[in-house]
Residue, then its C-alpha position, 0 to 999 in steps of 0.5 A: m478719877k475720871l470715872l467718878w467725874s463721869i458718874m457725877i456728871v451723869l447724875i447731875l444731868l439726870l437730876q436736871v432732866r427731872l427738874w425740867v421735864g419730869e413729875g413735879s417739874f418747873a413746867q408742871v408747877w407753872g401750869l398748875e399755878n396758872a390753873i389755880a389762878e384761873q380757878r380763883e378768878e372764876n370762883a370770885e365771879l361766881a361768888v359775886r353772882n351768888e351774892r346777887l342771887y342771895a340778895e334777890v332771894r332775901n328781897l323776895r322773902g322780905e317784901k310782898g311788893a317784890v313778889e308782886e312786881r316780879a309776877r307783873m314783869n315776868l308772868g303778866l299778873i293783872r288784878n281783878d280791879e285792873t284793866f289791861f291795855l295792850v299797845v301795839e306799835q305799827 
């Protein structure tokens, strides 16, 4: 009878070790859940950024003034009938 109890205790201990340390253990599951949560947060931030970029693309495709404004701000667009003044502060 003692041999049976000894075998049962050893089996229970082996199962506990696997539960806490082995593959699929609580520690591994908690780590994976944290990684999934971080990835979801990053995906949400990227989705917001993508939506802003899509809105900007729609604006540039739809309005001619938006393209001209972008060219003026970023590329220094000047029309033929305009005069360019550069104000330099001391």
